[in-house]
VMD Tcl script that builds the backbone (N, CA, C; Angstrom):
set m [mol new atoms 339]
animate dup $m
set s [atomselect $m all]
$s set {name element resname resid chain x y z} {
  {N N MET 1 A 20.685 -1.538 24.308}
  {CA C MET 1 A 19.284 -1.605 24.674}
  {C C MET 1 A 18.472 -0.519 23.974}
  {N N HIS 2 A 19.128 0.525 23.467}
  {CA C HIS 2 A 18.353 1.576 22.811}
  {C C HIS 2 A 17.694 1.086 21.530}
  {N N GLU 3 A 18.139 -0.058 20.983}
  {CA C GLU 3 A 17.493 -0.585 19.788}
  {C C GLU 3 A 16.055 -1.014 20.050}
  {N N LEU 4 A 15.718 -1.405 21.292}
  {CA C LEU 4 A 14.329 -1.717 21.605}
  {C C LEU 4 A 13.474 -0.467 21.452}
  {N N ALA 5 A 13.930 0.656 21.988}
  {CA C ALA 5 A 13.183 1.911 21.849}
  {C C ALA 5 A 13.113 2.333 20.381}
  {N N ILE 6 A 14.181 2.135 19.653}
  {CA C ILE 6 A 14.184 2.471 18.224}
  {C C ILE 6 A 13.194 1.581 17.478}
  {N N THR 7 A 13.196 0.303 17.800}
  {CA C THR 7 A 12.268 -0.630 17.157}
  {C C THR 7 A 10.827 -0.252 17.463}
  {N N GLU 8 A 10.553 0.121 18.697}
  {CA C GLU 8 A 9.203 0.567 19.058}
  {C C GLU 8 A 8.827 1.829 18.284}
  {N N SER 9 A 9.786 2.721 18.079}
  {CA C SER 9 A 9.531 3.940 17.309}
  {C C SER 9 A 9.216 3.635 15.847}
  {N N ILE 10 A 9.885 2.640 15.295}
  {CA C ILE 10 A 9.601 2.222 13.916}
  {C C ILE 10 A 8.150 1.776 13.815}
  {N N ILE 11 A 7.732 0.946 14.754}
  {CA C ILE 11 A 6.359 0.436 14.756}
  {C C ILE 11 A 5.369 1.578 14.985}
  {N N GLU 12 A 5.704 2.491 15.892}
  {CA C GLU 12 A 4.827 3.630 16.176}
  {C C GLU 12 A 4.690 4.565 14.974}
  {N N ALA 13 A 5.664 4.567 14.088}
  {CA C ALA 13 A 5.566 5.365 12.858}
  {C C ALA 13 A 4.840 4.591 11.759}
  {N N ALA 14 A 5.153 3.309 11.633}
  {CA C ALA 14 A 4.630 2.507 10.528}
  {C C ALA 14 A 3.146 2.171 10.666}
  {N N VAL 15 A 2.727 1.772 11.858}
  {CA C VAL 15 A 1.347 1.315 12.042}
  {C C VAL 15 A 0.327 2.416 11.742}
  {N N PRO 16 A 0.446 3.618 12.311}
  {CA C PRO 16 A -0.539 4.659 11.985}
  {C C PRO 16 A -0.519 5.057 10.504}
  {N N ALA 17 A 0.668 5.073 9.908}
  {CA C ALA 17 A 0.756 5.426 8.479}
  {C C ALA 17 A 0.030 4.381 7.639}
  {N N ALA 18 A 0.229 3.116 7.965}
  {CA C ALA 18 A -0.441 2.046 7.227}
  {C C ALA 18 A -1.948 2.094 7.443}
  {N N GLU 19 A -2.380 2.258 8.681}
  {CA C GLU 19 A -3.809 2.301 8.983}
  {C C GLU 19 A -4.485 3.507 8.335}
  {N N LYS 20 A -3.797 4.629 8.314}
  {CA C LYS 20 A -4.341 5.833 7.686}
  {C C LYS 20 A -4.648 5.601 6.205}
  {N N ASN 21 A -3.884 4.696 5.602}
  {CA C ASN 21 A -4.076 4.387 4.189}
  {C C ASN 21 A -4.901 3.120 3.967}
  {N N GLY 22 A -5.618 2.675 5.000}
  {CA C GLY 22 A -6.547 1.564 4.864}
  {C C GLY 22 A -5.937 0.180 4.922}
  {N N ALA 23 A -4.698 0.074 5.326}
  {CA C ALA 23 A -4.046 -1.233 5.382}
  {C C ALA 23 A -4.531 -2.039 6.576}
  {N N GLU 24 A -4.601 -3.338 6.372}
  {CA C GLU 24 A -4.950 -4.249 7.454}
  {C C GLU 24 A -3.737 -5.013 7.973}
  {N N LYS 25 A -2.670 -5.019 7.170}
  {CA C LYS 25 A -1.469 -5.786 7.524}
  {C C LYS 25 A -0.257 -5.127 6.888}
  {N N ILE 26 A 0.833 -5.014 7.648}
  {CA C ILE 26 A 2.111 -4.567 7.101}
  {C C ILE 26 A 2.914 -5.807 6.774}
  {N N LEU 27 A 3.306 -5.927 5.513}
  {CA C LEU 27 A 4.074 -7.087 5.060}
  {C C LEU 27 A 5.579 -6.846 5.123}
  {N N GLU 28 A 6.004 -5.629 4.776}
  {CA C GLU 28 A 7.424 -5.278 4.747}
  {C C GLU 28 A 7.624 -3.856 5.252}
  {N N ILE 29 A 8.736 -3.665 5.926}
  {CA C ILE 29 A 9.170 -2.327 6.333}
  {C C ILE 29 A 10.591 -2.166 5.811}
  {N N ARG 30 A 10.804 -1.125 5.007}
  {CA C ARG 30 A 12.137 -0.842 4.468}
  {C C ARG 30 A 12.709 0.371 5.200}
  {N N LEU 31 A 13.896 0.162 5.767}
  {CA C LEU 31 A 14.556 1.197 6.555}
  {C C LEU 31 A 15.841 1.640 5.866}
  {N N ARG 32 A 16.175 2.900 6.015}
  {CA C ARG 32 A 17.466 3.427 5.550}
  {C C ARG 32 A 18.240 3.847 6.786}
  {N N ILE 33 A 19.459 3.334 6.895}
  {CA C ILE 33 A 20.267 3.548 8.088}
  {C C ILE 33 A 21.653 4.043 7.685}
  {N N GLY 34 A 22.024 5.215 8.190}
  {CA C GLY 34 A 23.350 5.761 7.930}
  {C C GLY 34 A 24.430 4.972 8.646}
  {N N GLU 35 A 25.591 4.888 8.000}
  {CA C GLU 35 A 26.730 4.164 8.583}
  {C C GLU 35 A 27.119 4.690 9.965}
  {N N LEU 36 A 26.916 5.969 10.192}
  {CA C LEU 36 A 27.320 6.585 11.451}
  {C C LEU 36 A 26.172 6.748 12.441}
  {N N SER 37 A 25.025 6.162 12.149}
  {CA C SER 37 A 23.851 6.345 13.010}
  {C C SER 37 A 23.973 5.621 14.344}
  {N N GLY 38 A 24.812 4.613 14.414}
  {CA C GLY 38 A 24.952 3.843 15.641}
  {C C GLY 38 A 23.885 2.780 15.823}
  {N N ILE 39 A 23.034 2.612 14.819}
  {CA C ILE 39 A 21.949 1.636 14.909}
  {C C ILE 39 A 22.440 0.285 14.389}
  {N N VAL 40 A 22.132 -0.762 15.141}
  {CA C VAL 40 A 22.568 -2.112 14.792}
  {C C VAL 40 A 21.373 -2.884 14.234}
  {N N PRO 41 A 21.367 -3.114 12.907}
  {CA C PRO 41 A 20.225 -3.806 12.295}
  {C C PRO 41 A 19.884 -5.151 12.936}
  {N N ASP 42 A 20.872 -5.936 13.323}
  {CA C ASP 42 A 20.590 -7.238 13.939}
  {C C ASP 42 A 19.802 -7.092 15.239}
  {N N CYS 43 A 20.067 -6.032 15.984}
  {CA C CYS 43 A 19.330 -5.807 17.233}
  {C C CYS 43 A 17.886 -5.421 16.942}
  {N N ILE 44 A 17.674 -4.620 15.907}
  {CA C ILE 44 A 16.304 -4.271 15.525}
  {C C ILE 44 A 15.543 -5.541 15.148}
  {N N LEU 45 A 16.176 -6.401 14.381}
  {CA C LEU 45 A 15.528 -7.665 14.002}
  {C C LEU 45 A 15.205 -8.503 15.237}
  {N N GLU 46 A 16.113 -8.504 16.189}
  {CA C GLU 46 A 15.914 -9.290 17.404}
  {C C GLU 46 A 14.711 -8.796 18.210}
  {N N TYR 47 A 14.529 -7.481 18.292}
  {CA C TYR 47 A 13.440 -6.920 19.085}
  {C C TYR 47 A 12.121 -6.800 18.329}
  {N N PHE 48 A 12.160 -6.883 17.017}
  {CA C PHE 48 A 10.958 -6.595 16.232}
  {C C PHE 48 A 9.799 -7.539 16.555}
  {N N ASP 49 A 10.059 -8.823 16.676}
  {CA C ASP 49 A 8.974 -9.774 16.964}
  {C C ASP 49 A 8.262 -9.426 18.266}
  {N N LEU 50 A 9.024 -9.099 19.284}
  {CA C LEU 50 A 8.450 -8.736 20.578}
  {C C LEU 50 A 7.675 -7.419 20.484}
  {N N ALA 51 A 8.292 -6.408 19.889}
  {CA C ALA 51 A 7.692 -5.075 19.851}
  {C C ALA 51 A 6.464 -4.996 18.947}
  {N N SER 52 A 6.405 -5.833 17.926}
  {CA C SER 52 A 5.285 -5.759 16.977}
  {C C SER 52 A 4.124 -6.684 17.335}
  {N N ARG 53 A 4.299 -7.512 18.340}
  {CA C ARG 53 A 3.257 -8.478 18.739}
  {C C ARG 53 A 1.939 -7.762 19.002}
  {N N GLY 54 A 0.878 -8.259 18.376}
  {CA C GLY 54 A -0.457 -7.708 18.572}
  {C C GLY 54 A -0.774 -6.494 17.704}
  {N N THR 55 A 0.149 -6.117 16.814}
  {CA C THR 55 A -0.086 -4.985 15.910}
  {C C THR 55 A -0.203 -5.494 14.480}
  {N N ILE 56 A -0.593 -4.623 13.565}
  {CA C ILE 56 A -0.675 -5.033 12.157}
  {C C ILE 56 A 0.717 -5.212 11.545}
  {N N ALA 57 A 1.758 -4.874 12.302}
  {CA C ALA 57 A 3.133 -5.082 11.827}
  {C C ALA 57 A 3.675 -6.458 12.221}
  {N N GLU 58 A 2.946 -7.173 13.052}
  {CA C GLU 58 A 3.416 -8.490 13.488}
  {C C GLU 58 A 3.668 -9.383 12.276}
  {N N GLY 59 A 4.843 -9.978 12.228}
  {CA C GLY 59 A 5.204 -10.878 11.138}
  {C C GLY 59 A 5.785 -10.181 9.918}
  {N N ALA 60 A 5.861 -8.854 9.930}
  {CA C ALA 60 A 6.414 -8.131 8.776}
  {C C ALA 60 A 7.905 -8.429 8.633}
  {N N LYS 61 A 8.371 -8.372 7.412}
  {CA C LYS 61 A 9.797 -8.522 7.136}
  {C C LYS 61 A 10.434 -7.138 7.167}
  {N N ILE 62 A 11.659 -7.079 7.665}
  {CA C ILE 62 A 12.392 -5.823 7.749}
  {C C ILE 62 A 13.559 -5.884 6.771}
  {N N PHE 63 A 13.709 -4.825 5.982}
  {CA C PHE 63 A 14.818 -4.711 5.051}
  {C C PHE 63 A 15.590 -3.439 5.366}
  {N N PHE 64 A 16.905 -3.516 5.267}
  {CA C PHE 64 A 17.772 -2.391 5.593}
  {C C PHE 64 A 18.561 -1.962 4.362}
  {N N GLU 65 A 18.666 -0.656 4.168}
  {CA C GLU 65 A 19.554 -0.110 3.143}
  {C C GLU 65 A 20.528 0.809 3.851}
  {N N LYS 66 A 21.811 0.575 3.630}
  {CA C LYS 66 A 22.841 1.369 4.280}
  {C C LYS 66 A 23.057 2.673 3.505}
  {N N ILE 67 A 23.137 3.767 4.240}
  {CA C ILE 67 A 23.455 5.067 3.657}
  {C C ILE 67 A 24.932 5.324 3.944}
  {N N PRO 68 A 25.738 5.538 2.913}
  {CA C PRO 68 A 27.167 5.744 3.140}
  {C C PRO 68 A 27.460 7.103 3.775}
  {N N THR 69 A 28.647 7.207 4.327}
  {CA C THR 69 A 29.113 8.465 4.897}
  {C C THR 69 A 29.590 9.363 3.756}
  {N N THR 70 A 29.050 10.582 3.713}
  {CA C THR 70 A 29.451 11.531 2.675}
  {C C THR 70 A 29.905 12.840 3.323}
  {N N ILE 71 A 30.795 13.531 2.586}
  {CA C ILE 71 A 31.360 14.781 3.088}
  {C C ILE 71 A 31.405 15.845 1.992}
  {N N THR 72 A 31.620 17.069 2.428}
  {CA C THR 72 A 32.024 18.163 1.554}
  {C C THR 72 A 33.319 18.706 2.150}
  {N N CYS 73 A 34.395 18.660 1.372}
  {CA C CYS 73 A 35.693 19.126 1.837}
  {C C CYS 73 A 35.749 20.650 1.748}
  {N N ARG 74 A 36.132 21.284 2.844}
  {CA C ARG 74 A 36.249 22.745 2.861}
  {C C ARG 74 A 37.548 23.202 2.203}
  {N N ASN 75 A 38.467 22.291 1.980}
  {CA C ASN 75 A 39.752 22.635 1.383}
  {C C ASN 75 A 39.695 22.601 -0.148}
  {N N CYS 76 A 39.238 21.466 -0.709}
  {CA C CYS 76 A 39.271 21.313 -2.172}
  {C C CYS 76 A 37.892 21.278 -2.822}
  {N N GLY 77 A 36.825 21.206 -2.005}
  {CA C GLY 77 A 35.476 21.188 -2.551}
  {C C GLY 77 A 34.939 19.808 -2.885}
  {N N TYR 78 A 35.712 18.758 -2.638}
  {CA C TYR 78 A 35.237 17.395 -2.907}
  {C C TYR 78 A 33.901 17.159 -2.210}
  {N N GLU 79 A 32.963 16.585 -2.941}
  {CA C GLU 79 A 31.684 16.166 -2.384}
  {C C GLU 79 A 31.487 14.708 -2.741}
  {N N GLY 80 A 31.398 13.864 -1.741}
  {CA C GLY 80 A 31.185 12.457 -2.034}
  {C C GLY 80 A 31.404 11.564 -0.834}
  {N N VAL 81 A 31.528 10.291 -1.129}
  {CA C VAL 81 A 31.608 9.231 -0.130}
  {C C VAL 81 A 33.023 9.118 0.424}
  {N N ILE 82 A 33.106 8.841 1.716}
  {CA C ILE 82 A 34.373 8.453 2.329}
  {C C ILE 82 A 34.169 7.086 2.967}
  {N N SER 83 A 35.258 6.353 3.076}
  {CA C SER 83 A 35.201 5.033 3.696}
  {C C SER 83 A 35.003 5.173 5.195}
  {N N ARG 84 A 34.258 4.246 5.757}
  {CA C ARG 84 A 34.048 4.250 7.208}
  {C C ARG 84 A 35.408 4.158 7.902}
  {N N GLY 85 A 35.604 4.977 8.900}
  {CA C GLY 85 A 36.876 4.999 9.623}
  {C C GLY 85 A 37.901 5.935 9.015}
  {N N THR 86 A 37.563 6.529 7.868}
  {CA C THR 86 A 38.454 7.490 7.217}
  {C C THR 86 A 38.027 8.885 7.645}
  {N N TYR 87 A 38.981 9.669 8.096}
  {CA C TYR 87 A 38.638 10.996 8.589}
  {C C TYR 87 A 39.380 12.095 7.846}
  {N N THR 88 A 39.666 11.795 6.570}
  {CA C THR 88 A 40.296 12.789 5.705}
  {C C THR 88 A 39.655 12.730 4.325}
  {N N CYS 89 A 39.755 13.816 3.597}
  {CA C CYS 89 A 39.229 13.885 2.243}
  {C C CYS 89 A 40.015 12.927 1.345}
  {N N PRO 90 A 39.318 12.100 0.563}
  {CA C PRO 90 A 40.034 11.165 -0.309}
  {C C PRO 90 A 40.745 11.856 -1.480}
  {N N LYS 91 A 40.378 13.101 -1.761}
  {CA C LYS 91 A 40.987 13.820 -2.875}
  {C C LYS 91 A 42.251 14.575 -2.461}
  {N N CYS 92 A 42.180 15.311 -1.336}
  {CA C CYS 92 A 43.327 16.154 -0.961}
  {C C CYS 92 A 43.948 15.793 0.382}
  {N N GLY 93 A 43.310 14.901 1.152}
  {CA C GLY 93 A 43.851 14.485 2.433}
  {C C GLY 93 A 43.524 15.406 3.599}
  {N N SER 94 A 42.756 16.458 3.352}
  {CA C SER 94 A 42.406 17.410 4.408}
  {C C SER 94 A 41.424 16.790 5.393}
  {N N ALA 95 A 41.558 17.213 6.647}
  {CA C ALA 95 A 40.594 16.800 7.674}
  {C C ALA 95 A 39.538 17.881 7.885}
  {N N ALA 96 A 39.574 18.921 7.057}
  {CA C ALA 96 A 38.614 20.025 7.169}
  {C C ALA 96 A 37.436 19.750 6.238}
  {N N PHE 97 A 36.438 19.074 6.762}
  {CA C PHE 97 A 35.267 18.755 5.939}
  {C C PHE 97 A 34.005 18.823 6.777}
  {N N SER 98 A 32.882 18.916 6.084}
  {CA C SER 98 A 31.570 18.866 6.721}
  {C C SER 98 A 30.934 17.525 6.394}
  {N N LEU 99 A 30.395 16.898 7.388}
  {CA C LEU 99 A 29.679 15.637 7.203}
  {C C LEU 99 A 28.321 15.942 6.589}
  {N N THR 100 A 28.022 15.345 5.442}
  {CA C THR 100 A 26.752 15.621 4.763}
  {C C THR 100 A 25.823 14.421 4.711}
  {N N GLY 101 A 26.284 13.263 5.099}
  {CA C GLY 101 A 25.430 12.088 5.094}
  {C C GLY 101 A 26.043 10.963 5.897}
  {N N GLY 102 A 25.177 10.065 6.361}
  {CA C GLY 102 A 25.643 8.905 7.094}
  {C C GLY 102 A 25.084 8.793 8.494}
  {N N ARG 103 A 24.373 9.832 8.952}
  {CA C ARG 103 A 23.773 9.772 10.291}
  {C C ARG 103 A 22.265 9.541 10.226}
  {N N GLU 104 A 21.717 9.443 9.037}
  {CA C GLU 104 A 20.269 9.334 8.865}
  {C C GLU 104 A 19.732 7.991 9.364}
  {N N PHE 105 A 18.456 8.007 9.676}
  {CA C PHE 105 A 17.719 6.785 9.995}
  {C C PHE 105 A 16.247 7.082 9.795}
  {N N PHE 106 A 15.603 6.350 8.880}
  {CA C PHE 106 A 14.183 6.574 8.662}
  {C C PHE 106 A 13.526 5.383 7.964}
  {N N VAL 107 A 12.194 5.350 8.079}
  {CA C VAL 107 A 11.405 4.354 7.356}
  {C C VAL 107 A 11.281 4.845 5.916}
  {N N GLU 108 A 11.808 4.073 4.992}
  {CA C GLU 108 A 11.764 4.423 3.571}
  {C C GLU 108 A 10.397 4.113 2.974}
  {N N SER 109 A 9.878 2.903 3.255}
  {CA C SER 109 A 8.601 2.524 2.680}
  {C C SER 109 A 7.988 1.337 3.424}
  {N N LEU 110 A 6.710 1.138 3.166}
  {CA C LEU 110 A 5.972 0.008 3.719}
  {C C LEU 110 A 5.313 -0.743 2.584}
  {N N LYS 111 A 5.243 -2.044 2.700}
  {CA C LYS 111 A 4.439 -2.858 1.799}
  {C C LYS 111 A 3.301 -3.394 2.650}
  {N N VAL 112 A 2.074 -3.108 2.215}
  {CA C VAL 112 A 0.913 -3.452 3.036}
  {C C VAL 112 A -0.140 -4.192 2.200}
  {N N GLU 113 A -1.104 -4.741 2.905}
  {CA C GLU 113 A -2.273 -5.308 2.224}
  {C C GLU 113 A -3.523 -4.891 2.969}
}
mol reanalyze $m
mol bondsrecalc $m
mol representation Tube
mol addrep $m
């Protein structure tokens, strides 16, 4: 159910930004979502029609770009992507790493008219 609140937050961010720039209609919203963010794109799509009703975002298309999980290994210095569900460095096998990407979630861009 938290996707409804997330969807409302997307609209609350997008609509004022579009209006501030003189837009009358939002045509597209592009989102970037980290693999580990816990956000389910299908749920956002499901709630978007309801949450955007009566706003300049009503009828907009939503596009998602996945952000992969990235780490920095404290053992060997590897910096890069790891596969989802993998909890070791792909270079040395160490579990001593810092998560550097994959939890993000933000509006990347809007297409407006």
